[in-house]
C-alpha positions as CSV (number, residue, x, y, z in Angstrom):
1,M,-14.2,25.7,-29.8
2,P,-13.5,22.0,-29.2
3,T,-15.1,19.5,-31.4
4,K,-17.4,16.8,-30.0
5,E,-14.7,14.2,-30.2
6,E,-12.2,16.3,-28.3
7,R,-14.7,17.0,-25.6
8,I,-15.6,13.3,-25.2
9,S,-11.9,12.5,-25.1
10,K,-11.2,15.1,-22.4
11,E,-14.1,13.7,-20.3
12,K,-12.8,10.2,-20.6
13,E,-9.3,11.3,-19.6
14,A,-10.7,13.2,-16.6
15,K,-12.5,10.1,-15.4
16,K,-9.4,8.0,-15.8
17,Q,-7.3,10.5,-13.9
18,A,-9.8,10.6,-11.1
19,K,-9.8,6.8,-10.8
20,N,-6.0,6.7,-10.9
21,R,-5.8,9.4,-8.2
22,K,-8.2,7.5,-6.0
23,Y,-6.2,4.3,-6.0
24,K,-2.8,6.1,-5.6
25,T,-4.1,8.0,-2.6
26,L,-5.5,4.8,-1.1
27,I,-2.1,3.1,-1.5
28,K,-0.3,6.1,0.1
29,N,-2.7,6.4,3.0
30,Q,-2.5,2.6,3.7
31,F,1.3,2.7,3.8
32,K,1.0,5.7,6.2
33,K,-1.3,3.7,8.5
34,V,1.3,0.9,8.6
35,E,4.1,3.3,9.3
36,I,2.2,4.9,12.1
37,Y,1.4,1.5,13.5
38,L,5.0,0.3,13.4
39,K,6.3,3.6,14.9
40,E,3.9,3.2,17.9
41,K,5.3,-0.3,18.3
42,K,2.0,-1.9,19.1
43,T,2.1,-5.6,19.7
44,D,-1.3,-6.6,18.4
45,E,-0.5,-9.0,15.6
46,K,-4.1,-9.5,14.4
47,E,-4.4,-5.8,13.7
48,L,-1.1,-5.7,12.0
49,K,-1.9,-8.7,9.8
50,S,-5.3,-7.2,8.9
51,L,-3.5,-3.9,7.9
52,I,-1.1,-5.9,5.7
53,A,-3.9,-7.9,4.1
54,E,-5.8,-4.7,3.4
55,T,-2.7,-3.1,1.9
56,Q,-2.1,-6.1,-0.3
57,K,-5.7,-6.1,-1.5
58,I,-5.4,-2.5,-2.5
59,L,-2.1,-3.1,-4.3
60,D,-3.5,-6.1,-6.2
61,K,-6.6,-4.1,-7.3
62,A,-4.5,-1.3,-8.6
63,K,-2.3,-3.7,-10.4
64,N,-5.2,-5.6,-12.0
65,K,-6.8,-2.3,-13.1
66,K,-3.4,-1.3,-14.6
67,I,-3.2,1.8,-12.5
68,I,0.3,0.8,-11.2
69,H,2.8,-1.5,-12.9
70,Q,3.0,-5.1,-11.6
71,N,6.7,-4.6,-10.7
72,K,5.8,-1.6,-8.6
73,S,3.1,-3.6,-6.8
74,A,5.6,-6.4,-6.1
75,R,8.2,-3.8,-4.8
76,K,5.7,-2.2,-2.5
77,K,4.7,-5.6,-1.0
78,R,8.4,-6.5,-0.6
79,Q,9.0,-3.2,1.3
80,L,6.0,-3.9,3.5
81,Y,7.2,-7.4,4.4
82,K,10.7,-6.1,4.9
83,K,9.5,-3.6,7.5
84,L,7.4,-6.4,9.1
85,N,10.4,-8.7,9.3
86,V,12.6,-6.1,10.8
87,L,10.0,-5.5,13.5
88,S,9.6,-9.2,14.2
89,G,13.4,-9.8,14.1
90,S,14.0,-7.0,16.6
91,E,11.5,-8.5,18.9
92,E,13.1,-11.9,18.7
93,T,16.6,-10.5,19.4
94,N,15.2,-8.7,22.5
95,K,13.7,-11.9,23.7
96,T,16.9,-13.9,23.3
97,K,19.0,-11.2,25.0
98,T,16.8,-11.3,28.1
99,N,16.9,-15.1,28.2
100,I,20.7,-15.2,28.2
């Protein structure tokens, strides 16, 4: 039979795990939204910027609550901007090819 301290400790751990799981699934789902948006190649920049801003907000919250490490947060942001730059770079090259 667990002691009172063990029971309290397990309850705290369960709460912490639930909070961590919540933020980690939020991050994964947000990146999936961005991936889907980029695969569909929509051209609405406002919507894309709002998606990116929302993703950054979620990453910063998770970092500040020490759910993910700050380096992981920075790496995820860098990956996000890299995808964005590849998309914008490919659009620019298509425009220049048609102008020539």
